[in-house]
Structures are given as structure tokens and as C-alpha cells.
N, C-alpha and C positions, 0 to 999 in steps of 0.2 A: 495799558496793561503792564508794561515793563516798569513804570513808576510804582504801581501798586505792588508789584513783585518785590522791588527793592525796599519798600516800606515794610513789608511783611518780614523780609530777611533781617532788616535792622531791628525790628521789634523782637524777633526771636533771639538775636544775639544779645540784646540788652536784658532780656529775661534770663538768659543763661548766666550772664554776669551778675545779675541781681541775686541769683540763687547761690553763686559761688563766693563772691567777695565778702558780703556781710559777716559770715561765720569766721572768715580770716581776720577781720577787723575787731571782732568781739574779743575782749580780754578774758583770759582763763581765770576763773575765780581762785584767789589765794586762800590758803588755809587760815582759819580764824586765829587771830593773835591771842584771843582769850584761851583757846584750846592749848596753845603753846605754854602760856603762863600757868595754866592749871596743871600741866604735866610737871613743870618745875616745882610747883608747890607740893604735889604728891610725892615727888622725889625727896624733897626736904623732910616731909613728915616721916617718910620711910627711913631716912637716914637718922632722924632723931630716935625712932623706935629701935633701930639697930644699936645705937649708942647706949640707950637705956638697958637693952637686953645684955649688952656687954658689961655694963656696970653692975647689973643684978646677977651676973654669972650664968645667965641663960645661954649665952654664947661665949665661946672662948675666942682668943684673938685670931686664930686661923679662920674660924667660921665667919667671924665679923669681916675679916679682910676679903674673903670670897664673895660674900653677899654685897659688900660695899662696891667691889669691882663690877659685879653684875649690875648693880643699880646705876653705876656710872655709864656702863655700856648701853643700857636701855635708854637713859636720858640723852646720851650722845646721838643715838639713832633717831630719836624723836626730833631733836634739833636739826639734824641734817635733812630729814624729810621736809621739815618746815622751810628750810632755805631753798631746797630744790623746787618747791612749789612756785617760786618766783620766776623760773625760767620760761614757762609757757606763755608768759604775759605778752611777748613779742614774737613768739615762734610762728613761722609761716607767713608773716607779713611781707617778706621780700618777694614772694611770688605774685603779689597783687598787680604790680605794674606790668609784669610779663604777661599775665593773663589778659589784661586790658588791651594789650597790643596783639598778642599771638592768637587769641581766640577768634576775633573777627577775621584776621588774615587767613588763618588756617581754614575757617569755615568757608570763606569765599574761594580759596584755592581748591578745596575739596569739591565744591559744587561746580566750579568751572571745569574741573577735570572729569567728573563723573556725571554731572547733571546737564540739564538743557535750559539755558536762560530763556529761550522762547517757548518753553513748554506750555505756559498759560495761553500764549498767543495762538499756538497750534491747536490747543483744545478749543479755544473760542472759534477759530477758523473752521474746525471740523463741525462744531455745533451749528455754525452759520450755514455751512454747506448742506448739512443734513436737513436743516430747517428749510433752506431754499429748495432742496429736492422735494421735500414734502409739500411745500406750497405749490411747486410746479406740477407735481402729480395731481394735486387737487384741481389746479387750473386746467390741466390737460383733460381730466375727466369731464369737466364742464364743457370744454371745447369740443370734445368728441360727441357729447350729447347734442350740442348745437349743430355740429356738422351732419348728424343723422337727420336732423330736421331741415337743415339748409345745405344740402350736398353740393350746391353750386357756389359756395362761398370760397373764392380763390384765396383771399387773404387768410381765412381760417385754416385752410390746408397748408399754406406756407408757414403760419405760426406753429401748427402742429408738427410739421417736419423739422423746423428749427428746434423745437422742444425735445423731440426724439433724438436729434443730433447732439444736443447738449448732454443728454443722458447716455450717449454712446450706443443707442439702440438704432444702428445704422439701417438695417433692413426696414424697420418701421418708418424711419425718416424718409428712405427712398420711396416707399409706397405712398407716403403723404405727398411728396413732391411729384410723383407720377400722376396723382390725381390733379394736382395744380397744373401740371404740364398739359394735361388733356383739356382743362378748362381755359387755359391761357397759353396756347401753343406759340412756340418761337420766342418766348420771353427768355432773355439771356440769363438773368439771375436764377430763374427757376431751373433752367436746364443745367446750369453749373452746379447748383445744389443737388439736383437729382443725380448727376453723373458722379459727383464727389462722394455722396453717401452710398450710392450703389457700389462704387469701387471699394469703399471701406468695408461694406458688408461682405465683399468677396475677397477679403484679405489684402486689399490694396491693388488688385488687378484691374487694369483699365481695358482689358480685352472685351470685345463684344459691344454691348449696349453703351457702357460708359464712353468708349472711344467714339461711337457714332454720335452720341449727344455732344461731345466736345467738338466734333467736326461740324455739327450744325451751328454751334456757337461761333467757331472760327469764321464760318461763312458769313454770319450776320454781324459779328463784332471782331474783326481781325486784329484789333489792337487791345483787346481785353487781356489784362495781365494774368488773371487766374486761368483763363482759357489757354493762353500760350503756355503757361506752366504745366497744366494738365495734358495738353496736346504733346508737349515734349516728353512727358512721362509715358504716355501711350506709345509714342514712336520708339522710345528707348526700350520699352518692354517688348515691342514687336521686333526689335533688332535693327530698326532703321535709324541708325545713329546719325546719319547725315541729315535726315529730316528733323530729328530731335534737336540737333545743333542749330538748324535754321530757326526753329521756334524759340529756343532759349537765347540765341543771339539777339533776336528781335525784342524779346522781353528785357534783356539787359540794357538795350538802348532806351527803352521806355521808362525804366526805373530811375528815380532820382538818386543822386550820389549818397544820400543818407538813408536810403530805404533799408528796412529791417532785413529783408530776404536777399539783399544784393550779394552777400558773401556766399550764400547757399547756391544761388544761380551760377556764380563763378566756379564753385566747386563742381557742380554738375557738368558744366561745360568742359572743365578739365578732365573729368571722368569720360565724357563722350569723346574727347580728342584722343585719349588713350585707347579707347575701343576702335576708333577709326584707324589709328596707327597700327593696331594689331591686324586689322583687316587688310591694310595696304601691304604689310610685311608678309601676310599669308598668300598674297597674290590675288588675281581677279576673282570675283564671285563666280561660283560654278552653278550652272543649271543643267539638270539631266532630264531629258524627256523619257517618260516611261509609258509604254503601251502594254496594257494588261488584258489578256484573254483567258478563257477557261476551257479546259478539255470538255468537249460535248458529253463525254461519258460521265462527267461529274455534275453536270447541270441539274440532274434530277435531285441531287442532294441539297440544292440551294433553296433558301427562302428569300423573298425580295428584301426583307428587313435585315438580313444577315450583314454584319459589319465586315468591311474589307479594308485591311490595313496595308498601305503601300509605303515602303520605307527603304532607306539606305543604311547599311551598317558596314563597319570596317571588317575586312577579311581577317586581318591580323590585329587583334586588340580587343577592347571591350565590345560586347555585342549590343550595347545601348544604341538605339536608332539615332543616326546623326541628323536625319530629316525624315518627316513622316507626314502622310496624308491619309485621311479617313474617308472612305466611300461606303456605298451599300451595294449588295449583290445585284440589285436592280439596275445599277449603273454599268455593269459589265456588258460587253467589253468597254474599256475606258482608257483615256489618255490623261496623264497628269505630269506636272513638272516638280521635281525635287530641287530645292535650293537651300542656302544657309539660313534663310529667314524662317524655315520650318524646323530649325534645329531643336532637339530636345536638350542639348547641352550648349550653353551660351559660349563656352570656350573652345568648342570643336567645330571644325569646318570641313566641308567635303573635300576641298582642294588640298588639305593637309595629308590625305591618305594616298597611298600608292595603289591600293586595290579596294574596290567597293563591291559589296554584294547587294543587289537590288532584290527585294523580297516583296511578294504579294501574298497575303494570307487572308482567307475567309474565316472569320471567327463566329462560330455558332453561339457562343456565350456572350460575345461582345466585349470580352476582356482583352487587354493588351498582351497578356502572357499567353504563350502557345498552350493549347489544351488538346487532349485527344479528340479526334473527330474534326479538327480544323483542316481546311484544304489549303495547300501550300504550293508555291512556285517561286523559283529564284534564278538569277543569272548574275555572273560576275563581270565587272568592268575593270580595266586597268587605265592608268594615266596615258594620254591626256583625257580628261572627262569633258572638257569644253566642247559643246556641240554634239555630245554622244547621245545615242538613243538606245534604251534598254527595252527589249521585247521579252516580256515575262509571261509564261504560260503556266497557269495553275493546273497542275496535273498529278498532285500527290495528296494523300490523306494521312494526317498525323495519327499514328497508332499509340 
């Protein structure tokens, strides 16, 4: 395609030169020499007439001299105009060599500055991609019809899932691989594809089912590179950087020196080391046991499905929960443990605070923000938090 582009450019430049140069080479027509001779002859006849009129007395000497001078002036103007006609014969030819050099150079320079040399290739690529997507859509339609008739076709579901993944329709891809996983359980590649597309459909989050799928893969294929990568991502997302480092270090040992993703694994390991250093500098991890009970007088206001949020927040500072657990009213009374792995903010740790408020709140609406009608209880703790137990009694109603 680039060769064709340059052929077109050269043709257009030659066309431009063909339009400009020939007129400059063409000679400007000179005044007809016969016309010049005719003017001289007319002037002579007129002079003869003036002399005859002077001899016959029609003109006196003064009048003759005036008309004679006028005749000379007119003839001189005609002769000068005739000579001036020779000048255009070569006028403008000096610019031809300059045009032959500058026009192509300026055209190329202007295009390189403002244009896109690969524009035709990009258009062709876009057309190819559109055509490929259309062809794939047609194939997927036929494949879906076949799967309706043959729902136990594992390879068909795998092919459909990959097609949806290519089109970035991740939830549909995950659904297709879920069907394949049911038909062929414990297949490593199916579980990997299922977990990856499910995570992509959830904005890249590995929490929940994707993490469980990867754990199944690691159990069956502990040296699978893709599984180790995704397992490290899941652990890093959960805040378990030590476990993430274990997975990625093992992956690093398995990758060949020229592997494409080697540098990315090294970068992720460096990021994990930084997080671990932050944790070490912040001191040991803190776990706080929390026992939650409710005032018997408020039990009548509870529904079994009401949400119960149990969380820790800084007494002095932002009120964003530093660690949080969600339960239901049917679980009360209950005991939970709050630690840094439950953090809402990855950069904040329980041990960094001097005082903590442990809150238990029953939310009628199920929303994280406090609403009128919610039931509330809290208690404050001071350092040291290690080994501390918070007894929280829910005994207030938010007005």
C-alpha cells in the first residue's frame, strides 16, 4: 500500500509540473513585422501630403512643423512598442528549474508535516477489522443456533466464549465459558478463560468467583503461568502482598529470559515490595475482636434481612471506615474480627491511628451511609490495639 501511495504522489507532482512548465516555455508571440512596415509607409504618405499642402499654401510653415513633429512622435511610439514586444520571449523561464526542484520537495515536506503517510494502510486495516467483525458476527449467529440444538457441545461453547472475548463482550464470554465449565469441570484452560473474562466484566476485579476459579486452577496446575499471574493479582487486590509476591516470584522463575511479560512481572514484584515495606514500617498487623449485641428494647424494630455494618474509623481524622464487615440482623449477637485486610482505603492501617471508634449500625435501607431510623452503637479504643476486644451495644436510633 505504501508503494501505491508514493506512485500516486509522484503522478500528482508530475501533473502539476505539466500544467505549470509548458506555458513558461512557450514563446510570447512577437508583433507582426508587416504591421511595423505598414505604419512606416503610412507615415511617409502622410509626410508627403504635408509637404504638398505646404507647397500649395494650405499649410503655413508653423502648421507644417507642428504636424510634422506630431507625425514623428506617433511613428516613434509605434517603433518602440514593436521593440518592446521582443522582451517577453524569454521572460519567466528562469523559474522553471526552481519549480522542478522546489515543487516536489515542498509537497513532500508539507505532507510529512501535516499528513499521515500510513493513512491508506490504516483505512485498509479498519476495513479489514470491520469485515472481520462482520464475518465473526455471522459465524457466531450460526454457532449460537447450533448450540441451541446441541447444548452439550463443549468445543462450541469454548469457541463462542473466545469470540465474545475478541469482541470485548466479557460478560457474554464469561457466560459461555461457565457453560463449558459445567460440561467439562476442572479443565484448566476453561477455568482460566472463565475467570479472566468474569474479572474483565467486573472492571478487572478478581474478588469472589474469579479468585475461587483461579484457586482451583492453582490446585490442579501449580506451575501454570497464567494462573500464577492471576492468582498474584487476586492476592494483591485482597491486600495479601506477601502471598502475591510468592505467586509472582514463582512465575518469574518459570518464564524464559526473553519472555514478553518478564519486565511486567518484575515491575509488579517491585510494587509489591514497596507495599510490604510500607506494612513493615507501619508496625505489625492489627486485629481487633468485636462483640456486637443489641438492646432488647430495640429488637422489635429489626427484620432478619436488615444489614448490619461493623466498622472501625479514626476518632481524629476522616470518617471513612478503615476496616468494615457486613452482617445481617439475624446474626446478632455476633463476633467479628477487624483487620487491615478489610480496609476501605489501601493506604490506611488500623495501627497508624492513636484512637479508634468501633461502630455497629443496623441499616434498614441497606445503604452504607447513615440514614434516619438506623440503629447505632459505638465504643472507643486507644493504643495499643493488639489483642483488644471491643464490646459494642446497639442502643441508639438515628433521628
